[in-house]
N, C-alpha and C positions, 0 to 999 in steps of 0.2 A: 504493500500500502504505499501512497504516496507519501511522506513523512511532513509537507507542508500542509496537505488537506486534512490530515490527521489531527494536527495541531488546533487547526480552524476549525474544524468541525468540533472538538474538545472544548473551544472556548463559544462557540455557537450552542451548545448544546450542553454545556456546565457540566462537564465530565473531565477526565485526564486523558491528556494522548492515546496512554497506554488503555486505557477504558475504551476509546474510541476506535481503537485497532484490534482489540480482543474478538473473543467470538461469543460474549455473551449480551444480551440484551440488558441496558440500564436505564435508570427513572433517574430526573434530578429537578430538585425546583430549579426554576427559572429565575436567572439574574442577568442583569444587564453588564458581560464583562468586556472590561476593555480588552479593543483587538476584532470582537465580534463581529461578524458580516450587518451592515445597518439598513439594507436595502429595503426602502419603504416601510419602516418603521412607524405606520398611523395611528397603533393601538398598542394597549399591554397585551404579554403574550400569555394565552389561558392555556393553549398547548400548543406543540407543535414536536415533529418527529423526523428521523431519516431512518433510511434503509441503506446501510452501507455494509461491505463486507459479509454477508449473511446475516445481518442481527438489525437491533432496532433500539436507537436511540430516542428515548424520551425527554424534552425538556416543557415543565409548566407550572403551574399552581397545583398545590398540594392536593385540593379535593379532586383534580379529575386525573391525577398520578397517582392515586391510590386505587381508584377503577381502574386505570388501566394497567398497574403492577400485577392487581390479583388477575386479569382478562388475559394478555399478555407477557407475563413473566417466562413462562416457557415456549411461548409460538414461534416458530421460524418465520423470517421475515420474507422467504419467498416467495409464500403467497397471501401476503398480508394486504394486498393491493386488489384483493377479490371485490366485486362488487357488492356481496354479504358482509363482510366484515366492515366494508367502508359505510355502510348502511347504520351496523350497529353504535359505531363509532359515531357518527353523525345524530344518530338517536341520542344518546350520549348527552353529546355535545349541545344538542338543542335544549335538553333538560333544564341546562346551566346558562341559556341564552348565548350560546354560540353555534358556529357552525363549521363547517370544511372552505375554507375558502379556495386552496389550489393543492394540486397535487405533480411536481414537476419533476421530470428527469434531469440529471446535470451532469456536466461530461466536463472533464481535465484532458490537457495535452502534456505530455511529459518531455517534447521536445522540438526545437523547431523543424522546418521543412523546407524543402526546394518550393521556389513558384512557378507557377506551369507557364509557359510563352500566353503573351498576353496582347490582343490589340487595341489597349486603351491603357493611358497612363495612370497612374498611382497619385495621389496627394495626401502626404499627414498632415493632421491638425494637433495642434496643442491644446490645451485647457482653455484657455482665454481666448484661443479662434472658434473655440466652439461654440460659444456664444451666439453667433451670428444665426445659427440652427435654432435657436430658441421659437417654439411656436410653429414650426415646418412639419407639416403632418407627413411629409414624405419619408421623416427618418424617426418615427416613433419609437422605434424597437433599438435603433444605434444608439439615440438619445434620450434619456429620460428626464435629465433635471431636476434631480432627487438630490435637496443638498444633504441626505445624510450618506449619499453614496454619489461624488461627484465625478462628471464625465471628465474625462483625463486626459483622453487620445481617441483620435478619429484617424479613419484613411477612405478616401472616395476613390473611386473610379471614374475617369475623366474621358470625356471624348472632344476633345478642345475645351472649350469651357463649360461643356455642358456635362454635369453628374447624372451618372449612371445608378451609383449604389452606393451605400454608405455603411461602414460597419464603425460602430464605438466601443471603449471599453470603460467602463464604469469602477471607482475605487471603492468597490465593497468592502474590504478590509485593507489593513497595510499589506498583507500578503497576497492576495487573491483579488484580480479584478475581473469584472465579468463582460461577456464580449455581446455584442447584440447586433441583426444585420436588415440592412433593409434595400430592395433591389427596385428600382422603378417597372412597374408592370411591363412596357415595352421593351424594357432591355432583359429581359429573362431569359433562362435556357442556353444562355452563352457564358457558364461555369463564373459569372462575377461575383457571386455570394461565396463559394468557394475560396477564389483569390483573394477576396478582401478580409475575411476572417483568418487565413491564412499569414496573409501580411501583417494584419495586427497580434494575432498570436506570434509571430515572429518578433515584432517589437516589445511585446509586452515581456516576451521573455529576454530581450535584451535588455530591460531593464530591472533584471532579477524578480519579478513578479510570476506567479504562478497564473495562467488565463483559465479561465472555464467559462462555461457553456451553458444556458438553461434555457428549456423549452417545453413545451407542453406533448404530454403525451398521442393527440391527435396531430401534432403538425409534423404530418412525416417529412415534407418536403425541409424543413427546420433540423430535423433529425438527420438527414441525408446530407446536409450542410454540412453538420459538425464533422460526420463519419469522415467526410472527403477531405475535411481539413484539418485531417489526424489528429482528431478528439476521440476519448473513449467514454461510453458509458462508466461512471464513478459511483454516483448516489442520488438518492429518491427521496423528495424533503416534500411533505405536508404541512402546511400551515392552516391556521382557523382563525376566523374572526367573529366579531358579535353580530347577532342577527341586527337586526335594523329596528327593530321594535326594543332591542336592549338598550339603546343609547349611549352606547360607551363610544370612547373616541378610540 
């Protein structure tokens, strides 16, 4: 297992790096540890969990952790995300005024890779230059403008002065930056996404940071891009949010 990832998950899920890497399920009271990934921290953490290395990491409030420990202490992670199990978990969350919000696969890359030949130019943008794209709906996946996870680096594919696509890296933590990608509809099918994600991945590595890539289980094109750009599946993460009527921030 990647040591940087294990240290990061330990901070994110309030356990030790050894626990993050072992074969046991762990259940920890959540606290905002320095160095954690901070992307979209819009509300308190009632429960979140990661599936990594064949086991489960839970972090949250004691009320829900007690239930999870009794239910999942000896469970295998391999089949945890089956619909029946998710429905049972969501029913318990609803009873407390919460719900499953997202279940996303995440990928990491272990090394830079060679870029393919490309009939377009690349241009990199540092953090201060990214501000010009604020409000540009074409690049909503590349740049999120989230103050808790600032956009630090971008790269565009250019046909002359025309942008065909853009990838961006956000500083979700001091050691791991997340990559997002947008390709304009008229430019799709030309390998632009693979090239941009690969180029940005290489530059993130050059800055001694581990790049990672998150997407949706239903977004098959995005998953193919991750694999084509040299990323491999590393963990799955489930997050929760308050029910609208719960009125929490």
